[in-house]
C-alpha angles and dihedrals in degrees: 000000000000113000118212118216118246115212102183107033093160094049088238116089095206093051092044090050091050091054091046089054095056096093090051091048091049093049099045094038092052092051102037104030107026094030093224113171113270099244091051092045090050091051091050091049090049092051089050091049092051093049093048092047094049103034102026103036102025099241112161110257095232091050091050091051092050089051092054092050090048092052093046091052090052089049091058094043120059101000103041091038090060094048095047093053097042090053089047090057092046092052091049092054092044094050090047090056093240096123091071089055090046089050093053093046090057089044088056087061090048132336089206109112093210092059093043087054091048094050096046106032098039112024101027092038091052090059091056090045090053094045101041116353119178096104098315097116095050091047093050100041094041090053092046093050091050088050088054090054102259117154113261094245092049093045092049100040098040092048088054094048092047092050095072117084094049095049098089090063096038124139092024094310098313096147092053093044090051091047091054090048096053096041101038089227122139112278096218092047090053092046091051095047093051087046089058092052108041102047088074088060094041084062094044101043097068089056091043097051094047091047089052089054104037105016128244094295092050090048096052091052089068101030095127091060091045091052093049091048094048098042093046089054099039098051096052089042090056096042098046095043093050102037104029112020141253100295104086102019098113096035094054094040093048094050091048091047094050093048094047094046093047091048092047092051089056090065103028131055128180114249091228120042120217106209100162120102093217140026092255117103129352111347090208090064119082108238098179109140091233128103093228116074126223131243128017095352092061119090106249115247120232119258089248092054092050092050090049091051093051095040097084091052093046089051089048091052092051094048093045091049092049092049089050094059108103093217092053091047089051090051092052091047089052088061095053138334130154118215114189120189105220108246113240093010112055108103090347098105118073124201113209137190137316089036090051131021093237130019113263137166122246121239118227109189120151109219109209095190098160093159097051096036112118090232090063091057089050091050092051091048089051091051092048091045092046093052090049089050089057102259118146119229090252092051090051090052092050092048091049091053090050091049092052091051093049094053099035093114091048090055090050089050094051091049092051092046093053091044088056092048093050092049091054090048099048095038091054096236090124090054089051089058089047093052090052089056090048091062093069095095119199092009090057094110087067096042093040088058090050088051088063088048090052091048093056092043088055101040103027091229135089087206092055092045090052091049090046101048106013094096092045091051091053095048094045093047091053091049092051096043094249125135109267093212090056095051095041088052090047089058090060096040093048090045094062090068091056091058093083095057102041111115094234093058092045091053090048090052094048090048095047092050094042089238096134118179094022098096090120091057091051093048092051090048096055103029099088091045089054094050096046095047092047091053090049090054088050091053091052089053090049089054091049091049100046112010107032108029110226091238090066089056096054110109 
């Protein structure tokens, strides 16, 4: 029988919302306060989510169990599949000694750690966000920063902070496309509205991430480069999103930003170099845990060696970009794809008003698209790159097995995290939290933005948050006399700031930087940045709603 979601089981929305929040409190408290290892904390959060769904919200136990299995499977493919293969490629390059050459090639551009961070974590990471999304940019940039000698906490936390402004247009615009699908709003209007919100933060985030690393004084010493980086990303982001659509926003903006920043650094140098890899000690002293120093003291690599060091990452970029093209994905799916309706769950859960305008049942079909999954493209790029680096097929197989063993707990964590997120989605507890936000009246533009932030923090995906709350944003905006395009866009724009604190991203960061078991340290490092930036997005949306009518901001 079809089970209808119940959003206020206690007949008091605030109490029901408090109960719905228990799994989140358990998960984040276990990681951040009690410093329990992530895979155990995720399991505790999942148990709490199942108990709340079954006992508190009346979801049938079998249905709740099927939901958890469905979420865990999604956690392994596509999310875990991406992480496993990115780390595999990183380990191949590291074992081949190419990371030291890569490090020196970036140092040739600038030995300043702040600018290396800016180039890799923001500009280069945005390219991977635009091409693939789903954890790829944090995995790649975190691994690269560790290879450059950054401290694990800095590499993890700063990669997460930098991976914010591009998220709404990640994976070739997938979050915006999903938002248009669930709301019925015009895709280009949504793309344009988000593109009139996020460019402000594309300008701010380069300053923010360098300030988080080097402090305000260290940031102001390189403000011209930060301005060039931010402006050269924000302007293409605005233009492409408003005049073309959501598909190539990040890819174009990232390429322009990297070219502009690299060109600017050819003609401008900071007066004071920051050579340390952390804020501890003298910033003019190189603290990279490598025997070879950076900059002028390092023996310059040959052009061939530099090309060989960058080749695996160029190959990765090409494969990731190809796998992100919808037509190519469709071609691969036409060869083989397995779609499995989840027994006992598919079309058995019914969402009802006021979360949706009309009652409808939720689909639950697991898409085993191993050929078109982004992780498969990454694996193929790693194999090609590995062969070009001189590895034999047997050596590649052995390295892959070692990589799997190293990140086994991370894969378990990701599976448990996604299981938790799916239980909250199908049980309706996430909608209960959303309805509580919707009761905030005239200040809803702020809280609606924070609702998007909460959705990403819960699910680990701006796409999932848009699917989760997009319809609710539209319905609530219409009830309050707000523009539905504005509030649907705010869900996605606010959500990008939740990306840095979602458990999935934190696990990806800790895995990429080999800082296993320190997920609580990473969460504490980024949490305040996430909250403050989300509130700032909300204030921009408030201005759009009440001070500068959105129609005046249409190009």
